[in-house]
N, C-alpha and C positions, 0 to 999 in steps of 0.2 A: 333192126338187124340182130341176129343171135349168133355169137361166135363160139364155136365148139373146138376145144383142143383135144386131140387124140394122140397120146404118147404111149411108149412101151419099148421094150428091147428090140433089137434087130431080129426080124423073123418071128415076131410075136403074134402077127396076124392083124396088124393095124389096118392094112389095105383091105383085108376081107371085111373088117368091121365097117370101114368107110363105104365099101360097095353095098353092104347090107342096108346101110342107112339110105344110100342113093336109090336102092330098089324100092324103098317104101315111101320116099318123099318126092315132091315135085322137083325133078332134076333141073328145071329151068330156074328154080329159086335157090339152088345150092351151088356154091363154089368151093372147090377144094384147093387149099394153098399148101403145097408140100414143102417141108423144111429143106428137102434136098435141092430145091431150086436156088437156095440162098447160100450155098457153099461159096467161100471166097474164091475169087479168080486166082489161079495159080499158073497162068500162062508164062510167067517170067521164069519158071523153073524148068529144067530138062524133064522129059517124059519119065525117065527112070525115078527121079526124085518125086514127081507128082504121084506116081503109083504107090509110093511108100508113105504117103501122107496119112495122118491119123484122122479119118473122117468121123470118128466117134467121140472126138473131144469138142467141148463147147466152143473152143477158140477157132474151130474150122468154119463156123457159121458167121455170116454177116448179119448179126442181130439188129444193128441199127437200121439197115435197109428193110429188113423183114418187119420190124415193129412199125416203122414209118409207113410202109405200104398197107399194113393191116389197119392202122389208124386212118389212113386215107379212105379205105373202103368203108370203115365205120362212119366216116364223115359224109359218105355219099359220093365220093369221087372214084373214077376209074384209075387203074394202075397198069404199068408195064412190067409184068412179072419176068424176072430173069430166067434163063434156061441154062442148065448145067449138064455137061456130059461126063459120065463116069468112065467112058472109054479114053477120052483125052485129058480128063481131070481139069477142064477149063470151062469158063463161062462163055456161052455163045454170044455173038453180037446181036442175034435175034432175040426178041422178047415175046411174051404172050399177053395180049390185051385182055384185061379182066375188068368187067363191070361189077359194081356192087349188087349183091343179091340179098334175099331175105335171110339166108343161112350161109355162114362161112365156116368151113371145116379146116382147121389148121392141123396138119398131120406130120409127125416126125419123132425120132427117138429122143431128141434133146430139148424139145420145145418147153418143158417145164423147168429147165435149168436157168432160164433167163427171167429175172423178176419183172422186167418191163413187158415182156411178152405175156407172162402169166396175167398181168393186169388187164391185158386186152381180151382175155377169155371169159366168157359168161358161164361156161361149163367145162370142166376138165375131166377127161376120161383116160384111165391107164389100162392098156391091154396087157394082161399078164399071160405068161406061157412057160411051160417046163423048158429048162435050158437045152435038153436033148432035142426037143421038137424045134426050137429056134435054130439050133445048129444045122439040122437037116434042111430046113428051109433056106438058110443062108448059103449052104453048099449048092443047092439046086439053082437058086437065083443068080449067084455070082458066076457060076459056070455058063449058064444060058444067056443072061443079060449083060454080063460085064466081061466075058471072055477070059475068065481066070481059070487056072488049073486047080484040081482038087488040093494038091499040096500047098499052093499059095493061099487058098481059102482057109485051110486048116491052120496054117502058120499065122495068118492074119487074125483068125479067131482067137488063138491062144495068146498072141502077143498084144492085140489091140482090142478086139471086140469084147471079149470076156472081162478083162480088167476095167475097161472103160464103162461097161455095163454096171459093174459092181461099184465103181467109184462115183459115176455121175447119173446114171439112168435109174437104177433101182431105188436110190434114196428119194427121187422125185415122186415116187408113188404116194408119199404123204400129202402131196398137194392135190391129189385127185379127189373129185367129188364122187366118182364112180369107178370101181375097179372091175374089169371083166376078166375072170379066170378062164383059162383054156382058149384064149384068143377068139378067133372068128367062128369057132365051132360051138360056142356057148349060146345056143338059140334062145334060151330063156332070158339070159342077161341082155342080149341084143334086143329082144322084143320089149323088155322093160325100159331099155335105154331109149328106143324110138318113141315109146309112149310118153316118156319124160320130156323128150324134145318137143313132141306135138303139144303136150300140155303147156310147156313153157312158151311156145309160139302163140298159143291162144290167149295167154294171160298178159302178153306184152302189148 
């Protein structure tokens, strides 16, 4: 099994990079584990408080569960991956059954901040992008997928997303084995990345 970590700021193009990898590899042998599935359950809080939570801080993630489940997959066991709703800001009672595959892709903005999780990763990739590009993607995504107004998105970006990026996410770039500038639009870098993954699989 080969475990790849893909990190980067909110709206940097991580999902695009993941999709490009999936297009080129045997999808039956690739499993994507999103960090967003492991947000701590906040059902004990009123909805108004839940919507004000800082989802860009490492403390918002249940790292213990995430690391435990990735280790189980590496050991050849299946897991029940949690499901998290951004609309209600709670963890669902339903889970997703995941079987171990040849390649595991762990994706999320904060995944390089946790030392135990970094230890689980065979390759670490940081997707970099211009802050203005990231902001435009955040606005589009949060309005369409998470039902937020433009004003709320901009307010959250200034108060939470931007400072958390500078404090926690940007510094983790130093842990990356590969940095992809310009996000998912960097075809040359993505082609090189996929070739590196294929070579690593052949040598294992």
